[in-house]
N, C-alpha and C positions, 0 to 999 in steps of 0.2 A: 454429447460430445461433438465438437465442431469438425475438425479436419486434421489431417496429418500436419498441417502448418501449425496449428495450435499445439499439437503434441510435441513438436520440435522446441517450442518455447516454454513448455510447461515447467521444466525443471527450474529455469531462471525465474519464472513467474512465482513459483512456490518459495524459492530461496529468498526472493525479494522481501517477503513478509517476515523473515526471521531477523528482527531488530534492524537498526540502521546499518550495521555491518553487513548483514545479508543483502540489503538493498544495494550497497556499494559492490559487493561481490557479484550480484546478479547483473548489475550494469556492465561490469567488465566481462562477464560470461557472454553477454549478448553483443559485444562489440564486433565480433566477426560475422555473425549471422544476421544481425539487424532484424530480428523477428518482431513483427508488429504486436503480436499477442504478448510477448514478454515485455516490450516497451510499455504497453498499456498498464500492465500490472506493476512494473517498476515505478511508473509515475504515481500510481495509486498508493503503493507501499511507502514511497518517499513522502507523500503527503500525509499519510497516517502517522509516520514516525516523526515528522516535523511538528505536526499538530500535537502529538504526545508531549514533546519537549516545551513547546510554546505554551500550551494550556496548562501543563504541569507547573511552569514558572508562575503563571497567573494565579493558579489555585493556591499556591503557598502564601500569597498575600492574605487570603481570607482565613486561613487556619481553622477551617471547619470540616469536621469529619463528613458531614452531609454533602457539602460541595465537593470535597475530594472524592467521595464515593461515586457521585454522579459523573464526575469527570472520568474516572477509571472505567466505569461501566460504558460510557459513551465511546471511549477509545477502544475498549475490548470488543464492542459490537462492530465497529468499523473494521478492526483487524480481523476478526473471525469471518465477517462477511467477505472481505477481500480474499482471504486465504481459501475459503470454501469455493468461491467462484473461480479461483486459479486452479484448484484441484479438479473442479468439474469442467475445466477448459472453456469457461464462459467469460465474455468481456462485458461485465456489468460494473458500473461505477458504484463506489461505496456510497451509502446514503448521505444526503445533505451536502457533503463537501466534494464528492467524486468528480463532478463536472468542473469544479474549480481546479482540482489537482491536474486534470488533463490540460487545462488552459495554462496554468502557471508553470508547469514543468514540461512544456512542449519542446524544450531544447533536448529532451531525451528522445533520440531518434535512432 
């Protein structure tokens, strides 16, 4: 566990991983406090959610259960990893794409 500062943003960080609606709610929850811990996880969750929709649209082209399963497992791993790090009050990027999410969504401050 990091600090009281992380604890203050923990609720918004966890809510961010509950679908795209949760990410939007967490964004507005964090508007007053501007907690950096919550901002980090909001960016990660937004990236995971957008990846889900973009990759999901691409997977439908192939119409293969094998490709679809690999896609869903990949997104599930990213989502679970991000959620667990938020619960543990850690600021770890999700595997493979996390550093890009921090760069692409740096407007979330």
